[in-house]
C-alpha positions, 0 to 999 in steps of 0.5 A: 499500499506504502508503494501505491502511496508512493506512485500515486504522490508522484502522478499528483494524485493526492487524493489517492494518497490520502485515502491509502493512508487512511486505509492502513490506519489500524482501528481503534482497539476495544477496550479490554479491563484486566478482569477480562483478561484473567477469564476464559472467554465463557464461549469457548469450547474444548472438544470434550465437556467435563465436569469436576474434571471428568469427562461424560463417560469417565463419570458413568464408568465409575457409577456402573462400577459402583452399582455392579459391585452392590448387585454382586455383593447382594446377590451373594448375601441371598445366596449365603442366606438362602444356604443358610436357611436350608443348612439350618432347616435341613439338620438336627441340632447335635449335627450343628454343634454339640450339646455345650451349655451356652452354646446356640445352634447360630454358634455352631460350626456348620452355621459359622461359616455361612455367618461370617460370608453373610456379615461380610457381604452385608460389610461389602454393601455398607463399603459400597453404599459409602462410596456411592454417597460419596462419589454423589456428593462429588458429582454434585458439587461439579454439577454432574448432569443426572444423565453422566450417573447411570 
């Protein structure tokens, strides 16, 4: 453009040079406050939507893992309770344990393994419920939509 202005001046075309000079002048920049410089643009898209540092798939995997673990523990608990009922209903009291003073049928050797298994499954369900509650709180704080929690 500067070359065009020189050519126009050499030829005596003053109007062309002033028009070219006006085109070269930069437009005034809008005023930007310091606070605006320190914030990300509101309309910026980064390709992957994240909430709380995790994507939709990561949140869903966390919730599905806990729900599946709880289902597995509940099924195992139900199986152990059914087996305990079968053992208790089919065995005579003298088969479950020796008739010692103070010993109930619930403390008998055949029941002991099943009772321990039932106790373990119940504590596992409680532990999973606690983890699920913690995950729900984290998701609430991160603003995770309900569709991501399935």
